[in-house]
C-alpha angles and dihedrals in degrees: 000000000000122000122235091256093050090050092049090048092052091049092045091050092049091047091052090051092049091046089054090050091049090050090051092049091047091052092048091049092050091050091046091049090052091051092047090048090049090053091050091047090053092047092047090049089053089048091051089050090053089048091054091049089051091049091049091049090050090051089048090052092048092051096045121098124254093267097034096063093069089066090052096045097084092049091047091051090053092048091050093048090049092051092044092050093046092049093049091049095050092044091052091051093050094052 
């Protein structure tokens, strides 16, 4: 039969081991969170870039003449579809 001190020592040893494992998991989680955040930052930066292209295309359409805008329409549609798709993809990942 174990004495009180032996029992406490066993529990303390086990607790130290588990604490070390928890610290390792916490560190891995923090690193993983940073990598996930980095991925989202990159995706959001790409989304902002698409947004800027769309804004520039809108300004180009607004400045074009009555007949000139037809030539820009197909390109604008592609830019809008690209932005819409990118936004939907990022939003789905963040849910």
